[in-house]
C-alpha positions, 0 to 999 in steps of 0.5 A, a space after each residue: 631902219 628896219 625893212 619888213 621881210 620875208 621868215 626862212 620856210 622853216 620859220 614861215 611855216 610856224 608862222 602861217 600856223 600861228 596866225 591860224 590858229 588867232 595868235 596875232 604878230 605884234 611886230 612883223 617880219 622885219 630885218 634887223 640883223 639880230 640876233 646876226 646881221 641879216 636876221 629877220 624878227 616877228 614876235 606873236 602876242 600870244 604864246 606859241 601853240 606849235 608843240 616843241 615835237 612839231 618843230 623842225 630839226 634846224 629850230 632850236 626852242 627857248 625861252 627868254 624870260 628876260 623883261 628887258 627883251 620882252 617876249 617868253 618864246 623864242 624859236 631859232 632858225 639855226 641855217 637862216 639865223 630868222 628869230 620868231 618870238 612869243 607871248 610875254 615875260 612871266 615874273 617868277 619862272 625861269 629866266 633862261 632854258 635852250 631846247 637844242 
C-alpha cells in the first residue's frame, strides 16, 4: 500500500519550483520503499526545468532512459533516499548517465 508523504527539504524545494514553472505531477510524493526502505517517490510529467548547477550537493542527478521505468530524469537525495523523477523515456537516447 502506498502512503502519500512529504519530500525532504531539498527535493521539496525543487518540486515547488518545478510546479511553479508549469510542470505537473503524474504521481504525488508517496512512500514506496523504493529504491530503499522509507523512500519517497514522485513523478513529474515534463522534463525538469531546474538546471543541474542549481541543485544542492546532496542531490544526485541521473538519466534513466529505460522504458521499463517510464521516466527520463532522476533526482536522488543521498541523505534521505527520496527520488524525484521527470519526463518520459526517449528512444534512441543513452540509456543511463549519472552526474554525482
